[in-house]
C-alpha positions, 0 to 999 in steps of 0.5 A, spaced: 562 756 787 569 758 789 571 759 782 565 763 781 565 770 784 561 777 783 561 779 776 562 772 773 556 768 770 552 763 774 549 757 770 542 755 771 544 750 776 548 755 780 542 759 781 536 754 781 531 753 776 525 758 775 521 757 781 525 752 785 525 753 792 532 751 792 534 757 788 540 762 791 538 769 793 543 774 791 544 775 799 546 768 799 551 768 793 554 775 796 555 771 802 558 765 799 563 770 795 565 774 801 570 769 804 574 769 797 574 777 797 576 777 804 582 772 802 584 777 796 585 783 801 578 786 801 575 789 807 568 787 809 566 794 809 569 795 802 565 788 800 558 791 802 559 798 800 564 799 795 563 801 788 562 794 784 567 796 779 572 794 784 571 787 784 574 785 777 580 789 780 581 785 786 580 779 782 586 781 777 590 783 783 589 776 786 591 773 779 597 777 779 599 776 786 598 768 784 602 769 778 608 772 782 608 767 787 608 762 782 614 765 779 618 766 786 617 759 787 619 756 780 626 761 782 626 757 788 626 751 785 631 753 780 636 755 786 635 748 789 636 744 783 642 748 781 645 747 789 643 739 788 647 739 781 653 743 784 653 737 790 652 731 785 659 730 784 661 729 791 655 724 791 658 719 786 660 713 790 665 710 785 669 716 784 667 722 789 669 729 787 670 735 790 663 739 790 663 745 785 662 752 788 655 755 789 654 761 785 657 768 788 651 772 785 644 771 784 641 768 777 640 774 772 633 775 771 634 780 765 632 785 770 638 790 770 637 797 768 637 799 761 643 804 762 647 798 764 646 794 758 647 800 753 654 802 751 656 808 747 657 807 740 663 810 737 661 814 730 665 808 726 660 803 730 654 807 728 656 808 721 657 800 720 651 798 723 645 796 718 640 800 721 644 806 719 645 804 712 637 803 712 636 810 715 641 813 710 637 809 704 631 812 706 634 819 707 636 819 700 630 816 697 626 822 701 631 827 698 630 825 691 622 825 692 623 832 694 627 834 689 633 835 693 640 833 689 645 834 695 646 829 700 
């Protein structure tokens, strides 16, 4: 039942067949789902009294939070792996070497600001770029179609 939360489909086996006395009532289903939503950060008052459209939002928030945690743990493993690789030369019993120094800065995760990556292109660089040539070809075609001959 843990994988099936409010708003998700339940099979006949979960609900009980027809008039079977072992069928779960809606109240039972809600009480089984309550701990999962409490673990996601929803208050009991929200669970019982909120707009039902919030349930998918909490599930999506939980999925995103788990994905971020997984990425954070993966990055932590990458740092541990890097540290082991840096000390490995020292562990060689035949020819021990000095360990390499640990990186001075964190790994680049590609999160730098766009402004830092961009640089001002000179007029010469712009004129030599393939994009500039394509734009100029397009402009010439448009001008010819409109009957403009200058340019």
